[in-house]
C-alpha positions in Angstrom: 52.2 4.0 5.2 53.7 7.0 7.0 51.7 10.2 7.1 53.4 13.6 7.0 53.9 15.3 10.3 51.3 18.0 9.7 48.4 15.6 8.8 47.1 13.4 11.6 44.3 10.8 12.0 41.9 13.3 13.3 42.5 15.6 10.3 41.6 12.7 8.0 38.4 11.9 9.9 37.3 15.6 9.7 38.1 15.6 6.0 35.9 12.5 5.4 33.0 14.1 7.3 33.3 17.3 5.3 33.4 15.5 2.0 30.4 13.3 3.0 28.4 16.4 4.0 29.2 18.1 0.7 28.5 15.1 -1.5 25.3 13.7 0.2 22.0 15.2 -1.0 20.2 17.5 1.4 17.6 16.0 3.7 14.0 16.7 2.7 12.1 19.1 5.0 8.5 18.4 5.7 6.1 20.7 7.6 2.5 20.4 8.6 0.0 22.9 10.0 0.3 23.6 13.7 -3.4 24.2 13.9 -5.4 21.2 13.0 -9.0 21.2 11.8 -10.9 22.2 8.7 -9.9 25.0 6.4 -12.8 27.1 7.7 -11.5 26.7 11.3 -8.0 27.7 10.3 -9.4 30.7 8.3 -11.5 31.8 11.3 -8.4 31.7 13.5 -6.3 33.6 11.0 -9.0 36.2 10.6 -9.2 36.6 14.4 -5.4 37.0 14.6 -5.5 39.6 11.8 -8.2 41.5 13.6 -6.2 41.3 16.8 -3.2 42.7 15.1 -5.3 45.5 13.4 -6.6 46.7 16.7 -4.0 45.8 19.3 -5.6 47.8 22.1 -8.8 45.8 22.0 -9.3 43.4 24.9 -12.2 41.7 23.1 -10.1 40.8 20.1 -7.4 39.4 22.3 -9.9 37.4 24.2 -11.4 36.0 21.0 -8.0 35.1 19.7 -7.0 33.3 22.9 -10.3 31.4 23.0 -9.9 30.2 19.4 -6.3 29.1 20.1 -7.4 27.4 23.2 -10.1 25.5 21.4 -7.5 24.4 18.9 -5.7 22.7 21.7 -2.7 25.1 22.1 -3.0 26.0 25.8 0.4 27.8 26.1 -0.3 29.9 23.0 -3.7 30.8 24.3 -2.2 32.0 27.6 0.5 34.0 25.7 -2.1 35.6 23.4 -4.4 36.6 26.3 -1.6 37.9 28.5 0.0 39.9 25.7 -3.4 41.2 24.6 -4.1 42.3 28.2 -0.8 44.2 28.3 -1.5 45.9 25.0 -5.1 46.8 26.1 -4.0 48.8 29.2 -6.3 51.7 29.6 -8.8 50.2 27.3 -12.4 49.8 28.7 -12.6 46.2 27.5 -9.3 45.1 29.0 -11.2 42.9 31.4 -12.1 40.6 28.6 -8.5 39.8 27.8 -7.7 39.3 31.5 -10.7 36.9 31.8 -9.5 35.0 28.8 -6.1 34.7 30.4 -7.7 33.2 33.5 -9.7 30.7 31.4 -6.5 29.8 29.5 -4.6 29.2 32.7 -7.5 27.0 34.0 -7.4 24.9 30.8 -3.8 24.1 31.9 -4.9 23.6 35.5 -2.8 26.4 36.8 -5.2 27.8 39.4 -3.2 30.4 41.2 -2.4 32.6 38.1 -6.0 32.0 36.9 -7.2 33.4 40.2 -4.9 36.4 39.9 -6.1 37.2 36.4 -9.8 36.9 37.3 -9.3 39.2 40.2 -7.7 41.7 37.9 -10.5 41.2 35.4 -13.1 41.8 38.1 -11.4 45.1 39.2 -11.2 46.3 35.6 -14.8 45.3 35.0 -15.9 47.3 38.1 -13.8 50.3 36.9 -15.3 50.3 33.4 -19.0 49.8 33.9 -19.7 51.3 30.5 -18.3 48.2 28.7 -18.9 45.7 31.5 -22.6 45.0 31.9 -24.3 43.6 35.0 -24.4 40.1 33.7 -20.7 40.2 32.7 -19.9 41.3 36.2 -22.1 38.6 37.7 -20.5 35.9 35.6 -17.0 37.1 36.5 -17.9 37.2 40.2 -19.4 33.7 40.2 -16.3 32.4 38.4 -14.1 34.2 40.9 -16.0 32.7 43.9 -15.8 29.2 42.4 -12.0 29.5 41.7 -11.3 31.1 45.1 -13.1 28.4 47.0 -11.2 25.7 45.1 -7.8 27.4 45.7 -8.7 27.9 49.4 -9.4 24.2 49.7 -5.7 23.5 49.2 -6.4 20.6 46.7 -4.0 20.5 43.8 -6.0 20.2 40.6 -3.1 18.5 38.8 -3.4 15.6 41.3 -7.1 15.6 42.0 -9.2 17.7 39.5 -12.5 16.2 40.6 -11.8 16.9 44.3 -10.8 20.5 43.4 -14.0 20.9 41.5 -16.2 19.5 44.3 -14.5 21.7 46.8 -15.1 24.7 44.7 -18.8 23.8 44.2 -19.4 23.4 47.9 -19.6 27.2 48.2 -22.7 27.4 46.0 -26.2 26.4 46.9 -27.9 23.9 44.7 -31.1 24.9 43.1 -33.6 22.3 42.0 -35.5 23.3 38.8 -37.6 20.2 38.5 -40.6 19.6 40.7 -39.9 17.4 43.7 -41.4 13.9 43.5 -44.5 13.5 45.7 -43.8 11.5 48.8 -45.7 8.2 49.1 
């Protein structure tokens, strides 16, 4: 069989593929929820997201959204929500909450250097806005900063040795015994 000069073997192969694509039925598409959990958990996350959208300049709402996303197991989304919330909350007295949430989200992913940067920003924002950052909030942020700073200064990579990093960070704190000591015999 001799083919005409303007039709080649490649042209026939393309024609067969096009005809097959047209005649075959479409592939079924299946999707599942990205956020696992009960309906109540998903609703709580959706409500928090809606509240965050309704008040974009609120650092507290951004922090709550990042925390819920992080608890659902989506660490990258939690970081993104906290960092974007902190950017939107510039000038807001509760911006420190979003910055702190960004630090916690980075720690969940074991990225200690950006976590330290964000907690330092949160501490300075907290000190600048003492009306929304109470003494216990400042103390909690300061303890978290000291712990993280000591771990980073140890030089231990938490991706390789998370227990060693944690022990190095805990060495800076004094242990307090709350139970009575056993009597010596």
